[in-house]
C-alpha positions as CSV (number, residue, x, y, z in Angstrom):
1,M,-25.3,-9.4,-16.5
2,S,-25.3,-11.3,-13.2
3,I,-23.4,-10.2,-10.1
4,K,-21.1,-13.3,-10.4
5,S,-20.2,-12.6,-14.0
6,L,-19.6,-8.9,-13.1
7,Y,-17.4,-10.0,-10.2
8,N,-15.5,-12.5,-12.4
9,K,-14.9,-9.7,-15.0
10,H,-13.5,-7.3,-12.5
11,R,-12.2,-9.8,-9.9
12,E,-8.6,-8.5,-9.9
13,V,-9.4,-4.9,-9.3
14,L,-12.1,-5.7,-6.8
15,S,-9.8,-8.0,-4.9
16,Y,-7.1,-5.3,-5.0
17,L,-9.5,-2.8,-3.5
18,I,-10.7,-5.2,-0.8
19,F,-7.2,-6.2,0.3
20,G,-6.2,-2.6,0.1
21,V,-8.8,-1.7,2.7
22,L,-7.5,-4.6,4.8
23,T,-3.9,-3.5,4.4
24,T,-4.9,0.0,5.6
25,A,-6.6,-1.6,8.6
26,V,-3.4,-3.6,9.4
27,S,-1.3,-0.4,9.0
28,L,-3.5,1.7,11.3
29,G,-3.9,-1.2,13.8
30,V,-0.1,-1.7,14.1
31,Y,0.5,2.1,14.3
32,Y,-2.1,2.7,17.0
33,G,-1.2,-0.5,18.8
34,C,2.4,0.6,19.0
35,T,1.6,4.2,20.1
36,H,-0.9,3.1,22.7
37,T,1.3,0.4,24.3
38,F,5.1,0.7,24.1
39,L,6.0,3.7,21.9
40,D,5.4,7.3,22.8
41,P,4.0,9.4,19.9
42,E,5.1,12.6,21.7
43,D,8.8,11.5,21.1
44,P,9.7,12.1,17.4
45,G,11.9,9.0,17.2
46,Q,9.3,6.7,18.7
47,L,6.6,8.2,16.5
48,Q,8.7,7.4,13.4
49,A,9.5,3.9,14.8
50,A,5.8,3.3,15.0
51,N,5.3,4.6,11.5
52,V,8.1,2.4,10.1
53,L,6.9,-0.7,11.9
54,S,3.4,0.0,10.6
55,W,4.8,0.3,7.0
56,I,6.9,-2.9,7.2
57,I,4.1,-5.0,8.6
58,S,1.4,-3.6,6.3
59,V,3.5,-3.9,3.1
60,T,4.4,-7.5,4.1
61,F,0.7,-8.2,4.5
62,A,0.0,-6.5,1.2
63,Y,2.7,-8.6,-0.6
64,I,1.3,-11.8,0.7
65,V,-2.4,-11.1,-0.2
66,N,-1.5,-9.5,-3.5
67,R,0.7,-12.5,-4.4
68,K,-1.8,-15.1,-3.4
69,Y,-5.3,-13.7,-3.9
70,V,-5.1,-10.7,-6.2
71,F,-2.6,-11.5,-8.9
72,K,-2.3,-15.3,-8.1
73,S,1.4,-15.3,-8.7
74,K,3.1,-18.6,-9.5
75,N,6.6,-17.0,-9.6
76,K,9.0,-19.5,-7.9
77,N,11.5,-16.8,-7.1
78,I,9.7,-15.3,-4.1
79,L,12.7,-13.3,-2.8
80,V,13.2,-11.4,-6.0
81,E,9.4,-10.8,-6.4
82,A,9.1,-9.6,-2.8
83,A,12.2,-7.4,-3.2
84,G,10.6,-5.8,-6.2
85,F,7.3,-5.3,-4.4
86,F,9.0,-3.7,-1.4
87,G,11.2,-1.6,-3.7
88,A,8.1,-0.4,-5.7
89,R,6.3,0.5,-2.4
90,L,9.4,2.5,-1.3
91,V,9.2,4.4,-4.6
92,T,5.5,5.2,-4.2
93,L,6.2,6.1,-0.5
94,G,8.6,8.7,-1.9
95,I,6.0,9.9,-4.4
96,D,3.5,10.2,-1.6
97,M,5.9,12.3,0.5
98,G,6.9,14.4,-2.5
99,L,3.3,15.1,-3.5
100,M,2.3,15.9,0.1
101,F,5.2,18.4,0.3
102,L,4.3,19.9,-3.0
103,F,0.5,20.3,-2.3
104,V,0.7,21.2,1.4
105,T,4.0,23.1,1.8
106,T,4.4,24.7,-1.6
107,F,0.7,25.2,-2.7
108,H,-0.7,25.5,0.9
109,M,-3.5,23.0,0.1
110,N,-5.5,21.6,3.0
111,D,-3.6,18.6,4.2
112,K,-6.7,16.3,4.5
113,I,-7.8,17.1,0.9
114,A,-4.2,16.7,-0.3
115,K,-3.9,13.3,1.4
116,I,-7.0,12.0,-0.2
117,I,-5.8,13.1,-3.7
118,V,-2.4,11.7,-3.1
119,Q,-3.7,8.4,-1.8
120,L,-5.8,8.0,-5.0
121,V,-2.6,8.5,-7.0
122,I,-0.7,6.0,-4.8
123,I,-3.4,3.3,-5.0
124,A,-3.5,3.6,-8.8
125,S,0.3,3.6,-9.0
126,N,0.7,0.6,-6.7
127,Y,-1.9,-1.4,-8.7
128,L,-0.3,-0.6,-12.0
129,I,3.2,-1.3,-10.8
130,S,2.1,-4.6,-9.2
131,K,0.1,-5.7,-12.3
132,F,2.6,-4.8,-15.0
133,L,6.0,-5.1,-13.2
134,I,5.9,-7.2,-10.1
135,F,3.2,-9.8,-10.7
136,R,3.1,-9.8,-14.5
137,K,2.1,-13.0,-16.2
138,K,4.8,-14.7,-18.1
139,E,4.0,-15.4,-21.7
């Protein structure tokens, strides 16, 4: 099996992973850009503002690249599709926070290990929700 046929067979998942890495880079770049220029991470409100800005910009980037390159959506109702995407990401953000609380606060797991486990759950959840709910192909 050639590399090209292997890529074609798994294009969607590979694209999702590649753009996921880029989305993470956008998220971290925005967060660090904010906290190193105009927001003070020592101030709890400004720290959360940087986190929220980072989330909004990275999820917007993720929606655009998932729509165009990963799932190749042709849905003409972009606002409904985008709202569903953002809503789903809010749900998985809640799952992320809940699992981190459960693992770290309740079970006293190391937060770095817990974050890796939780991120694997979130990546898989976001992919499945995007594939089967947000960007599903119409019959």
